[in-house]
PyMOL CGO cylinders between C-alpha atoms (Angstrom):
from pymol import cmd
from pymol.cgo import CYLINDER

trace = [
    CYLINDER, 25.34, -2.57, -14.26, 27.43, -0.02, -12.54, 0.3, 1, 1, 1, 1, 1, 1,
    CYLINDER, 27.43, -0.02, -12.54, 24.21, 1.96, -12.01, 0.3, 1, 1, 1, 1, 1, 1,
    CYLINDER, 24.21, 1.96, -12.01, 22.51, -0.85, -10.54, 0.3, 1, 1, 1, 1, 1, 1,
    CYLINDER, 22.51, -0.85, -10.54, 24.94, -1.81, -8.17, 0.3, 1, 1, 1, 1, 1, 1,
    CYLINDER, 24.94, -1.81, -8.17, 25.29, 2.12, -7.16, 0.3, 1, 1, 1, 1, 1, 1,
    CYLINDER, 25.29, 2.12, -7.16, 21.23, 2.67, -7.36, 0.3, 1, 1, 1, 1, 1, 1,
    CYLINDER, 21.23, 2.67, -7.36, 20.42, -0.64, -7.00, 0.3, 1, 1, 1, 1, 1, 1,
    CYLINDER, 20.42, -0.64, -7.00, 16.17, -0.43, -7.01, 0.3, 1, 1, 1, 1, 1, 1,
    CYLINDER, 16.17, -0.43, -7.01, 15.82, 3.28, -6.73, 0.3, 1, 1, 1, 1, 1, 1,
    CYLINDER, 15.82, 3.28, -6.73, 17.21, 3.35, -10.61, 0.3, 1, 1, 1, 1, 1, 1,
    CYLINDER, 17.21, 3.35, -10.61, 14.70, 2.18, -13.35, 0.3, 1, 1, 1, 1, 1, 1,
    CYLINDER, 14.70, 2.18, -13.35, 16.80, 2.04, -16.37, 0.3, 1, 1, 1, 1, 1, 1,
    CYLINDER, 16.80, 2.04, -16.37, 15.98, 1.02, -19.91, 0.3, 1, 1, 1, 1, 1, 1,
    CYLINDER, 15.98, 1.02, -19.91, 17.53, 0.01, -23.25, 0.3, 1, 1, 1, 1, 1, 1,
    CYLINDER, 17.53, 0.01, -23.25, 20.02, -2.49, -22.99, 0.3, 1, 1, 1, 1, 1, 1,
    CYLINDER, 20.02, -2.49, -22.99, 18.83, -3.67, -26.59, 0.3, 1, 1, 1, 1, 1, 1,
    CYLINDER, 18.83, -3.67, -26.59, 21.73, -3.70, -29.34, 0.3, 1, 1, 1, 1, 1, 1,
    CYLINDER, 21.73, -3.70, -29.34, 19.84, -2.43, -32.22, 0.3, 1, 1, 1, 1, 1, 1,
    CYLINDER, 19.84, -2.43, -32.22, 22.61, -3.55, -34.60, 0.3, 1, 1, 1, 1, 1, 1,
    CYLINDER, 22.61, -3.55, -34.60, 20.99, -6.85, -34.32, 0.3, 1, 1, 1, 1, 1, 1,
    CYLINDER, 20.99, -6.85, -34.32, 17.98, -6.03, -35.46, 0.3, 1, 1, 1, 1, 1, 1,
    CYLINDER, 17.98, -6.03, -35.46, 19.56, -4.74, -38.68, 0.3, 1, 1, 1, 1, 1, 1,
    CYLINDER, 19.56, -4.74, -38.68, 21.08, -8.73, -38.67, 0.3, 1, 1, 1, 1, 1, 1,
    CYLINDER, 21.08, -8.73, -38.67, 18.35, -10.53, -38.61, 0.3, 1, 1, 1, 1, 1, 1,
    CYLINDER, 18.35, -10.53, -38.61, 16.06, -12.98, -36.60, 0.3, 1, 1, 1, 1, 1, 1,
    CYLINDER, 16.06, -12.98, -36.60, 18.51, -14.84, -35.31, 0.3, 1, 1, 1, 1, 1, 1,
    CYLINDER, 18.51, -14.84, -35.31, 20.60, -12.05, -34.00, 0.3, 1, 1, 1, 1, 1, 1,
    CYLINDER, 20.60, -12.05, -34.00, 17.63, -10.49, -32.44, 0.3, 1, 1, 1, 1, 1, 1,
    CYLINDER, 17.63, -10.49, -32.44, 16.97, -14.01, -30.67, 0.3, 1, 1, 1, 1, 1, 1,
    CYLINDER, 16.97, -14.01, -30.67, 20.36, -13.79, -29.37, 0.3, 1, 1, 1, 1, 1, 1,
    CYLINDER, 20.36, -13.79, -29.37, 21.10, -10.37, -28.24, 0.3, 1, 1, 1, 1, 1, 1,
    CYLINDER, 21.10, -10.37, -28.24, 17.20, -10.83, -26.59, 0.3, 1, 1, 1, 1, 1, 1,
    CYLINDER, 17.20, -10.83, -26.59, 18.12, -14.38, -24.91, 0.3, 1, 1, 1, 1, 1, 1,
    CYLINDER, 18.12, -14.38, -24.91, 21.07, -13.09, -23.61, 0.3, 1, 1, 1, 1, 1, 1,
    CYLINDER, 21.07, -13.09, -23.61, 19.64, -10.00, -21.80, 0.3, 1, 1, 1, 1, 1, 1,
    CYLINDER, 19.64, -10.00, -21.80, 16.39, -9.88, -21.11, 0.3, 1, 1, 1, 1, 1, 1,
    CYLINDER, 16.39, -9.88, -21.11, 15.51, -13.18, -18.66, 0.3, 1, 1, 1, 1, 1, 1,
    CYLINDER, 15.51, -13.18, -18.66, 18.27, -11.49, -15.91, 0.3, 1, 1, 1, 1, 1, 1,
    CYLINDER, 18.27, -11.49, -15.91, 16.26, -8.36, -17.03, 0.3, 1, 1, 1, 1, 1, 1,
    CYLINDER, 16.26, -8.36, -17.03, 12.67, -10.33, -16.07, 0.3, 1, 1, 1, 1, 1, 1,
    CYLINDER, 12.67, -10.33, -16.07, 14.55, -11.28, -12.35, 0.3, 1, 1, 1, 1, 1, 1,
    CYLINDER, 14.55, -11.28, -12.35, 16.25, -8.32, -11.75, 0.3, 1, 1, 1, 1, 1, 1,
    CYLINDER, 16.25, -8.32, -11.75, 13.14, -5.76, -12.74, 0.3, 1, 1, 1, 1, 1, 1,
    CYLINDER, 13.14, -5.76, -12.74, 13.51, -2.36, -12.36, 0.3, 1, 1, 1, 1, 1, 1,
    CYLINDER, 13.51, -2.36, -12.36, 14.17, -1.97, -16.45, 0.3, 1, 1, 1, 1, 1, 1,
    CYLINDER, 14.17, -1.97, -16.45, 12.74, -1.45, -19.77, 0.3, 1, 1, 1, 1, 1, 1,
    CYLINDER, 12.74, -1.45, -19.77, 14.46, -3.51, -22.15, 0.3, 1, 1, 1, 1, 1, 1,
    CYLINDER, 14.46, -3.51, -22.15, 13.84, -1.99, -25.60, 0.3, 1, 1, 1, 1, 1, 1,
    CYLINDER, 13.84, -1.99, -25.60, 17.18, -0.70, -28.36, 0.3, 1, 1, 1, 1, 1, 1,
    CYLINDER, 17.18, -0.70, -28.36, 19.51, 1.79, -27.66, 0.3, 1, 1, 1, 1, 1, 1,
    CYLINDER, 19.51, 1.79, -27.66, 19.13, 5.14, -28.96, 0.3, 1, 1, 1, 1, 1, 1,
    CYLINDER, 19.13, 5.14, -28.96, 16.98, 5.08, -32.00, 0.3, 1, 1, 1, 1, 1, 1,
    CYLINDER, 16.98, 5.08, -32.00, 15.97, 1.67, -34.58, 0.3, 1, 1, 1, 1, 1, 1,
    CYLINDER, 15.97, 1.67, -34.58, 18.11, 2.42, -37.25, 0.3, 1, 1, 1, 1, 1, 1,
    CYLINDER, 18.11, 2.42, -37.25, 16.66, 3.11, -40.50, 0.3, 1, 1, 1, 1, 1, 1,
    CYLINDER, 16.66, 3.11, -40.50, 17.57, 0.22, -41.98, 0.3, 1, 1, 1, 1, 1, 1,
    CYLINDER, 17.57, 0.22, -41.98, 15.82, -1.84, -39.78, 0.3, 1, 1, 1, 1, 1, 1,
    CYLINDER, 15.82, -1.84, -39.78, 12.86, -3.69, -41.64, 0.3, 1, 1, 1, 1, 1, 1,
    CYLINDER, 12.86, -3.69, -41.64, 9.79, -3.62, -39.87, 0.3, 1, 1, 1, 1, 1, 1,
    CYLINDER, 9.79, -3.62, -39.87, 9.57, -7.14, -39.59, 0.3, 1, 1, 1, 1, 1, 1,
    CYLINDER, 9.57, -7.14, -39.59, 12.34, -7.49, -37.63, 0.3, 1, 1, 1, 1, 1, 1,
    CYLINDER, 12.34, -7.49, -37.63, 11.14, -4.54, -35.50, 0.3, 1, 1, 1, 1, 1, 1,
    CYLINDER, 11.14, -4.54, -35.50, 7.61, -6.36, -35.04, 0.3, 1, 1, 1, 1, 1, 1,
    CYLINDER, 7.61, -6.36, -35.04, 10.08, -9.95, -34.60, 0.3, 1, 1, 1, 1, 1, 1,
    CYLINDER, 10.08, -9.95, -34.60, 11.86, -8.03, -31.65, 0.3, 1, 1, 1, 1, 1, 1,
    CYLINDER, 11.86, -8.03, -31.65, 8.81, -7.21, -30.02, 0.3, 1, 1, 1, 1, 1, 1,
    CYLINDER, 8.81, -7.21, -30.02, 7.25, -10.53, -30.16, 0.3, 1, 1, 1, 1, 1, 1,
    CYLINDER, 7.25, -10.53, -30.16, 10.65, -12.57, -28.89, 0.3, 1, 1, 1, 1, 1, 1,
    CYLINDER, 10.65, -12.57, -28.89, 10.86, -10.13, -25.85, 0.3, 1, 1, 1, 1, 1, 1,
    CYLINDER, 10.86, -10.13, -25.85, 7.09, -10.77, -24.94, 0.3, 1, 1, 1, 1, 1, 1,
    CYLINDER, 7.09, -10.77, -24.94, 7.32, -13.97, -25.59, 0.3, 1, 1, 1, 1, 1, 1,
    CYLINDER, 7.32, -13.97, -25.59, 10.32, -14.35, -23.12, 0.3, 1, 1, 1, 1, 1, 1,
    CYLINDER, 10.32, -14.35, -23.12, 8.17, -12.18, -20.41, 0.3, 1, 1, 1, 1, 1, 1,
    CYLINDER, 8.17, -12.18, -20.41, 5.75, -14.75, -21.02, 0.3, 1, 1, 1, 1, 1, 1,
    CYLINDER, 5.75, -14.75, -21.02, 3.15, -12.08, -22.48, 0.3, 1, 1, 1, 1, 1, 1,
    CYLINDER, 3.15, -12.08, -22.48, 0.96, -12.97, -25.84, 0.3, 1, 1, 1, 1, 1, 1,
    CYLINDER, 0.96, -12.97, -25.84, 2.71, -11.81, -29.07, 0.3, 1, 1, 1, 1, 1, 1,
    CYLINDER, 2.71, -11.81, -29.07, 1.22, -8.54, -30.49, 0.3, 1, 1, 1, 1, 1, 1,
    CYLINDER, 1.22, -8.54, -30.49, -0.83, -9.13, -34.14, 0.3, 1, 1, 1, 1, 1, 1,
    CYLINDER, -0.83, -9.13, -34.14, 0.53, -6.96, -36.66, 0.3, 1, 1, 1, 1, 1, 1,
]
cmd.load_cgo(trace, "trace")
């Protein structure tokens, strides 16, 4: 938020989704996405994705659920994996 206030939309940011939610499961993933992505979509200039790297403890199913939940919130078609 501090970077957004300082640079406005001149700076495009990425990240912001807590990677630990992907370990905890679907409820935690949906909560994390819903807490951040609707605001991000409204503001623009931001690519929501996990911070840093996806942890090795994250199942493929949880990672796919995270991607599809973000796409659902954005009004995009879900991906078939």
